[in-house]
Steps between C-alpha positions, in 0.01 A plus 500: 500500500491320168178405327584132540531539877179701518319230301629226728399692812157558352459129434614416852247741649225313314594158634277321744627408845590143406694601190675778689605251768635267232691789344644599839611141563663473158682831542621393845629173354683685224656740752609213725654314206690811395618561857621140535689522169667826599587367845661193346705715263613719788598196708713373211665841464568516873651152487728604211618790713564274799210634703332229708196509726715557810651814346155623402370442854799688643440796271131511592589489872748785454239715328222415745691496826820685423711200603 
């Protein structure tokens, strides 16, 4: 683990409960934003390839239920 990561983890361990909660909320928001951006990019790529929601649902059903 790099020194920078170790320093950050050390600082996090010294946070009070309120600050740690705020950090957790901010990290969750960042992760959600990243996930939404990636999902949007993947939807556009699927659309370019002619893959619509119905085809996705069919593929999921085939994997789950072997239909």
